[in-house]
N, C-alpha and C positions, 0 to 999 in steps of 0.2 A: 272879367269872367263872363261866360255865356249865360244867357237866361235859361231857366228850366225848360225842358222839352227836348225833342230829338236834336242832337248835334249833327255835325257833318265832317267830312274829310275834305281838306283842301290840298291838292297835289301841286307842289311848288317847284318848278325847275330852277336850278341854281347855276351860276357861271361855270363854264367849262375850263376857265383859266383866269381870265381877267375879272377881278372882283367887281369892277364897275359895270359889268353887263347884267347885273340883277335888275329886274324891273321894279317900278314903284309899287305895282299891285302885289308882287311877291313880298316886298318888304312890309307892306301894310298887313298882309295875311299873317306873316310871321310875328308881327307885333301883337296882333289881336288873338292869335291862337292860345288856347289853354295849355297845349303841350305840342312840342315839335318833335316828331319822330324822325331820326336821322341815321344815316348809314354809319357815320363816324362822328361822334359828338365833338371830337377835337377839331375836325375840319369845319364843321358847321359853326362852331363857336368863333373861329377866325372870321368867317363871313359876317356873323352877327356883330361882333365887336367892331369890325371895319365900318359898319353902317349904324352903329349905336342902337342896336336892337337888343332888348332884354327878352329872355324866353326860357321856359322850362324845357330841358332837353331829355329825351329818352332814346336809347339805342334801338335801332330797328335795322337788322341786317340779315343776310342769308342764313345765318346760324340760329337766329332766334325769332324769325318772322312769324312762324306758326304760333308759337307760344305768346308772342307779343300782340298778335292780331286780336286774340280774344280779349286781352286787357284793354286795348285801344277801342275796340267796338263797344265794350262795356262803358267806357268813358263817354263815347259819343251818344250811346243810348241814354246816358244820364244828363245829356245836354251840352257836353263839352265840344269844342272845335279842335280838331287835330290837324296840324299841318304836316305833310309828308315831304321830306327832301332826301335826295341822295347826295353823294359826294360831289357830283358834277352832272349837269344836264337834267334831262327829264326822268324822274323816277319811273320804274318799270321797263325802260328801254335798256336792256342788258343790265338792269339794276333792280334791287329789291322793291317790292311794292305791290306786285300782282296779288299776293295772298290777301293783303289788307283791302285792296279795292274789291276783290271778290267777296270778302267778309262783309264789307259795307253794303254791297248790292244785295247779298242774301238777307241782311238785317233790315233792308228797306231804308238805309241811310243815304243822304245826298252825298254825291261825290262831285266836287268842283275842281276842274283842271285849269290851271293858269298857263298861258303861253310863256315861252321864254327860250333861253339858249339851248341849242342842240348841236352837238358835234356832227351828227348825221347830216342834217340839212346844210350846215356850214360847209362841210366837205363836198357834198353833192354840188352845190353852187360853185364852189371854188375850183372844182375839177375841170369845168368847162365841157363836161360830157352831157349828153341829153338828159333832161330832167322831166320830160313829159311822161315817161314811164320808167320806174325804177323799183328796185327791191332792196330791202335791208336784211342782211343775213346775220346780224349780231356778230359774234366772234366767229371767224372762219374755222371750219373743221380742220383737224390736224392730219387726218389720213389723206392719201393721194386720191382715193376714190371719191371721198367727200368733197375735196377741192375741185376735182374735175367736174363733178355735178354742179357745184356752186358756180363755177366759171362758165357753165353752159347756159346761164340765164339769158333769156331773150330780151331782158331789160338791163339798163345800167345797174350795176351791183355796188352797193355800199356796205362795207363791213369793217369791224374793228379787227386789228391784228397786232399781235405781240411783235415788238421790234426784233426779237430773237428769231422769230419764225417768218419774218417778212421775206427774206431771200428764198427760203424753201417754197413759199407759196408762189412767188414770182417765177421760180424755176418750173413749177408744174404748169403755170399759165403759159410760159414761153414754149414749153413742149407742145402745148395745144395750139397756140397761136402767137408766134413771136411778135406779130405786128399789132396785137390788140392794144388799143389806147388805154392807158392807166394813169391814175394820179395818186401819189403818196402824199397824204396831208398829215403833217406832223406838228404837234404842239399848237393846235389851233387856238387863237386869241392870246397866246402867251408871248413872252419876249422873243423867243427864238422860233416863232411860227415859220413854217416852210411848206410850200406846195410844189412838188416836183411832178411835171407831166411828161409823158413820152410813151413810146412803145414798150411792151412788156420786156423784150430783150434788152432794151436800153436801160431800163430801170433795174433789171437783174444785174447788169454789168456794174451799175452804180452801187447797189447795196449788197452785192454778192460777197465782197471782201470784208466789208465792215457794216455791222448793223447800225441803224440810226438810233438816236436817243429819244426818249420821251414817248408820248402816246401817239399812236398812228391810226389813222382812218384810211383804208384803201378803197379807191373808187375805180371800178373796172367797166370798160365799155361793153355793150351787149355783144353776145356771141353771134357770129354770122349764122343765120338760120337757113338750112338747106331747103331749096324749093321742093314741093311735094314730089315732083318727078325724079328727084335725086334720092329719095328715101330708099327705093329698091336697090339702086347702085351702091349706096352706102352700106346697106344690109349685106349685099354680096361681098363687099370688101371685108366687113366684119366677120362674115362666115369663113372667108379664106384665111383670115388671121387666126381665127379659132382653130383652124385646121393645121396651123403651123407656119403659114406664109408670113413673111416680113411685111409690116403695114405699108411701107412705101412701094414695095414690089406689087403687092395686091392692088393698091390704088392705081398703079400704072397700068396693070392688066385690064382692070374694069374700065378705066378711062378710055383705053383704046377701043374697047368693045362698045361703049355707050356714047362716046363723044363728050362726056363730062370732064371737068377739070380735075386732074389728079390731086392737086392740093386740097380742093374742096372735099373730095372723097376721103382723103387721108385724115383731114381734120374731123370730118363727120364720124369716121370709124373710131378714131381715138377718143372722141367725146363719148361715144357709146360704151367705152371701156372694154 
């Protein structure tokens, strides 16, 4: 048990699939913690048993995190060490934990974050797309307008996606830019891991008829950014479309007037919605 005095929170990332990917530091932290706050006690117990770790588990998930935060902060104020885990990967990254970290900061308690597995980083690197500038979007929005906005990112986009909605998201991207490079990363670190790379239209053809199985991380190349001098031409196309013109016809008209490429004008106007 911890000595008397202020305790602390230790944020512990856990394997995203392969139970061997847990780090030695995380195992040590889980062994030494007075209590382990976990998203699903059953899943966490499997990990602990695999590595011979004994620990006291309490549930901490999206439905009880506010109520549980007060209890855990009280324990830490009494000198206990709390380890926080989610079902897979880094807590807080599209997983519970934000409320607890904020509660610790407000109470003046130390928060220690250990490095470890992350589906986001694994997918980014495996995609083969530029990693010098990238954006994590969490779970992709469901509506077309939200998807178009997300796919307009000027950096490589990394997002979680439901297998059932993957084809729909790829269809929206294909409408915007059929040649956009994409990687569908499925079941990372697991037995049936698969990374499929290609143009948006190619991947839509692959997944349009049958949804993939398992957990999916979608990585999308950066959207082409219009040069400043094209902004006015794109705005003109968008204005014509709002007036009832068909997008491709409007793009062709403005292209002939300005000398810009019709495809760039069309894509820019569609991205504006």
